[in-house]
N, C-alpha and C positions, 0 to 999 in steps of 0.2 A: 249483237254478236252471238253466234250459234254455240251453244254448250255441247261440245263434241262428245262428252262423256254420257250425255243423256239423250241427245237428239240424233236421228239418222237423216243423212242428206238424201232426199228423195229425187233430186234432180241431177245427181252426179253419181258415178260409181256403178258397180255391178248390181243390176236389179234383182237377179237371182239371189244374191247374198243379202242385199239390204232388205228386201221384202221378207226374207226368212228371219233376219235379225229383228226386224220390226214386229213381225207376227208372233214370234215365240213368246215374248212377255205377255202379249195380248191373249194368246191361247191359254196361257197359265191363268191370266186374269179371269177369262171367261169360264174356264173349267173349274177354277177355285170357287167362283160364284155358284156354279152348278153343284159342285160337291158340297158346299155349305148348305145349299137348298136340299140336296139329297140327304144330308145329315139330319135336317129337320124331319124329313119324311121317315128316315130310318129310325130315328128316336121314337117318333110317334108309332110306327108300325111295330117296333120291338117292345116298347114299354107301355103303349096305350091300346094296342090291339088292332085287329083288322078293320073294325068299325071306324076308328079314328083315322087309319090309313085311307080308307075309302072316302071319308069326309074331306080330308086335305086333298086327295087326288081328284075329287070332283070339282075343285076350284082351279085346277091347273090351267084350263083354257081361259078363264077369266083373269087369272094372274098374268098369263101370256098376253092377253088383250091389253091390259093396263100398262104392262111393261113395254109392250110394243109401241104404244103411243109415245112414251117417253124416249124410247130408242129412235123412233122415227123423227122426233123433234131434234134429237142430238145428231142425227144423220145430216140434217141441213147445216147445223153448226159446224160439223166436221168438214163438210165439202166446201163451204164458203171460206172458212178460216184457212184451209189448205190452199185454196185458189189464190187468196190474197198473199199468203206467205210465198207461194211460188212466183207471184208477180212482184214480190218485194214492195208491196204497198202497205207501209207501216200504219198509216192513218186509218185505213179501212180494216186492218186487223184489229186495231184498238176498238173501233166502233162495233165490230162484229162480236168480240168477246163481251163487251159491256151491254150490248143490246140483247144478246142471246141468253144471258143469265136470267134476265127478267122473263123472257119468253118461256124458258124451260120451267122456271119456278111457278109461273101462272098455270102452265100445263099440269104440273103436279097438284096444285090446289084444286083445279077443275076435276081431275080424276078422283081425288079424295072425296069431294062433295058428291059427285055423281055415284061413286061406289057406295058410299054410306046410304044414299037414298034408294038405290035400285038393286042392291045385292040380292035380297030375298026374292023379289019378282023374277029376276033373271035366273036364279037357281030353280025356281018353280017352272019357268019356261023351258029349262033344259031337262025337265023330267027327272031331277035329282031324286034319288031314292028317299022315301020318307024317313028311314032310319039313319040317313046320312046328312040330311039337309040342315039340321040344327047345328051340328058341328062345322059343316061347311060355311054356314052363314057367320058364325062366330069367328072362324079363322080369317075369312076374307075381310070382314069389317075391321078387325084389328090390324091385319096386314096392310090394308090400304092407308092406314094412318101414317105409314112411312113413305107415301107417294111423293110429297115435296122433297124429301131427302134423296130419294132414288132419282128424281128428275135432276137434282143439282149434281149428284155424283156423275150421272150420264153426261151432263153438260161439261163438267170438268174433264172427264175422260175423253170427250170428243175434241176439246180444245188441245189437250196435251197430245193426243194421237195425231191431230192435224199437223202439229209441228215436229212430229217424229219421235215423241217421247212416250213410250208404252211401259216404261219400267216403274215410274212412280205410281201410276194407278194400280199396278200389281201389288206394290208394297202396301198401299192403303187398304186395298181389299183384303189382303192377307191378315192384316191386323184386325179389321172389323169382323172378318170371317171366323177367326179364332175365338173372338168374344162371343160370336153367335153360337158356335158349337158348345162352348162352356155354359152359356146361359140356357141352351136347350136342355142339357143334362140336368142343370140345377132346377129349372122350372118344371120339367116333365118327370124326371126320376125322383128328385128329392121332394118337390112340392106337389107333384101329381096334378099339374095344371093342364095336362092334355093339349088339345089343339090351340087353346088360348095361350098357353105358355110358349109353344113353338112360334106362333105369330108375334108375340111380344118380343121374343129374342130376336126375331128378324128385323123388326122396326128399330130396335135399339142399335143393332149393328149397322143398319142403313144410315142412321143419323151420324154414327161415328165415321163412316166412310165419306159422307158428304162434308163433314167438318174438316177432315184431313185434306181432302182435295181442294176445298175452297181456301183453306189456310195456305196451301202451297201457292195457289194463284194470287192471293193477296200479298204474299211475301215476295213474289217473283218480280224482278226488276226488268225483265225482258219486255218486248213489245206486246206480248200476249198476256201480260200480267194484269190483275184487276186492281182498280182504284175505286174506293167507295164513292167518291164525289163525281166520278165519270159514269156511273151506272145510270143509264137512261136509254130509252128506245129511239134509235135513229130510224126514221120511217123507211128510207130507201134500203138500208141494210136489212131491216126486218122483213121487207117484201121479198128480197132475194133469198133470205133464209127460209121463209115460209113457202116460197115456190117449190123448194125441194123438200122441206120438212112435212108439209101437209100431205102431199101425195105419198110420201114415205110412211107417215103415220097411218094414213088410210089403208095403205097396203098391209101393214102389220096388223091393224085392227080388224080389217075385213077378213084377213086370213084367220084370225082368231074367231070371228063370227062364223066363218065357214066351218071351222073346227067345232063350234058349238053344235052344229048339225051332226057332226061326227060323234061328239060326246053324247048327244041325245040318242043317236042310234045305238051306241054302246050301252047306254042306260036302259035300253029296251030288253037287254039280256039279264040273267040272274045276277045278284049282287056280287057273287064270287068272280064273275067275268069282269065286272066293273073294277073290282079290286085288283085283279090280275092285269087289266089294262093300265090301271093307275101305276102299278109297280113297274111294268115294262116301259111305260111312257117316259120314265125318268131317263132312259137311254137317249131319247130324242134330244133332250136338253144338252147332254154331254156332246153329242155329235154335232148338232146344229151350232152350238156356241163355239166349238173349236173351229168349225168351218167359217164361222162369222169373223174370226180374226183375219182371215184372208180377204173377206169382203170389205172390212174396214181398211185394210191395206190397199185394196183395189181402188176404193174411192179416194183415199188420201194421196196415194202415189199418182193416180191419174189426174186428180184436181191440181196438185202442185205442178205437174208437168204441163198440164193444159194452160195454167197461168203463165208458165215460163215458155210456152209454145214449143215444147219438145215433143213433136208428133210421134216419132218412132218409139220413144220411151212409153208413150201412152199405150200403144198396141202391145209392146212387150210386157208391160205391167199387167195388162188384161189377160194375156196368154199364161203368164207365169202364175198369177193368182188362181186362175181356173184349174191349172194342173195341180197346184198345191192343195186346194180345197177338195178336189176330187180324190186325190191320193189319201189324204187324211181320213175322209169319210169312208173310203173303201177299206182301209186297214182297221179302223175302229169298228165298222160294221161286222167285219169278219171276226174280230176278237169277241164281239158280243155274241155272235152265233156260236162260237166255240165254247165260250165260258158263260152261257146264259144261266145255268143253274146257280153258279157262284154269284152272279150279278143279282139275280132275283132274290136270293137268300139274304141279301143285305137289307131287304125291306119287309120281309115276311117269313114266318115259320110255317105258314099254312101250305100244305102240299097242293091243294086244289088251286090256290091263288098262283103258285109257281107254274102249274100246268097251263093255265090260261094265259099267263104272262109270256110263256115260251112261244105260244102261237104268234103273238105280235112280234117278238124279237126275231124269230126265224124269217119272217117276211120283210120287216123293216130293215134288218141288218144288211140285207143284200141290195137294198134300194136307196139308202141314204145318199150314196155318191152321185146319183143322177140329179139330185137337187142342186148340185154345184153349178151346172150349166145354166139353170134358171136364175139363181140368186146372184151369181157373180156378174151376169149380164146386166142385171138391175143396178148393182153397185157400181159397175163401170160407167153406165149411162149417167148415174148420179154425179160421178166425178167430172163429167163434161157439162154439167148443169141441166141434164135432161131427166126429169123425174115423173112428169104427169103421164106421158104415153107408156113408159114401162109399167106404171101402176095399173093403167087400164088393161094392158096385156095380161098382167098377173091376175087381175080381177076376173077377166073373161076366161082365161085359159086354165086357171087353177082354182079360183074360188067358185065361180059359177059352175064349172065342170064338176067339182066335188059335190055340190048340192044336187046337180043333175044325176050324178052317179048314185047318190043315196036314194033318190026317188025312183030310179029305174033299175039299175043292176042289183043294188043291195035289196031293194024292195022285192025283187023277183027271187033271189037266192036266199035271203035272210040268214046268212052265215057270217060269222065274225071275220073269216078269211076274205070274203068278198068285199067287206068293208075296208080292210087294211090295204087291199090292192089298189084302191083309188089313188093312193099317194104317188106311186111310180108313174101311173098313166097321166095324172095331172101335171107332174113335173116335166114329163117329156113333151107334152103338147104346148106347154108354156115356154120352155127353153128355146124352141125353134124361132118363133117370131121375136123373142127378146134379144137373142144374139144377132139376128138380122138387123134389128133396129139399131143396136149399138154400132155395128160395123158400117151401116149406111151413114150414120152421122159422123163416124170417125173419118170417113173418106172426105168429108166436107171441111175438116179442120185445116186451116192454113198454118204453115210453119212460120 
């Protein structure tokens, strides 16, 4: 029986209204997660200095890489759970939630082990500044101890989002995030623990959020609820999840790898440019994660209606989520351009750092909205069970292109502006084949 107070019906009613109602709590969830992470960086920048800010900022790409792997795994969980919910196949919903919890937990453990072993070599490979690398290594190793918890939270969030409930994940994240901010201030301001304190506060909050969302699923009596004795890997379900999750995780991770080249290019400038880039890059997380709420809506709504064979609603959901994500990115980007000084002053008191951060914000603020056409096409394709080809399109059009840009255009001009411009060009050339691919397969769907 559907709990109407918590779950949104994806297969009936107004899509414009329901997608918005579904996405708003998810937007708050995502932006709260970003704001709590920004609080980490703000506390470090304000109370531990620009050097600590640069150290934490130097790990942003690697944190994105590891988080992306877990989000990618959760993406498959979301799509398959929504598909079976739409098809009203209770048995397969049960098998999906009990199989995927193990898959996600194993992913978190693998990331933890690999991170602890290879953190320092990767930071060296990125040409991390000598004065920043020790702090960056400490932060990342401690932060990655929370990977199993983060993987389990993303799993729970994926399951609840797939059945139309985005409110409870918001509540759990709010609780853990408040704890994170309080611990940040205690560890950094009171005990002067610097980057170690910020990382420690983060992993404690991650385990709290994982506990809360798992408790919810274990106590739930609905078909998607967890039962300890039923947790096992169903081979057929696992294969279906991994067919979507692995390409999705590869896409997220290779994006981060491509951005390692970008970070290495940034690191070729003076340390004040690196610190300015680190401060301004915090805007990326705010914009991308708020847009991501609509990508999750796109996958969930399309997957449920694909399972229910509601072809027209699939197309309408795709169009509506694209419009919503574009609009949000445009408005947020414009606000960042207008209030860039106020935004950057949250992270640093250094005038030179603000100056170099402004360069990035002025370019990126007007470009974010273009990425909606690329990312929502990928999310929509995932909703109809197509993940591999969209991943290849992204790898070729966005990742390979960025690397090519760095070794050609950037290598020729050697300016920070020429580096930042690669984003809008890569998003544009990737979005065209991505949207064509989704629409081509949409035409083949039978009602």
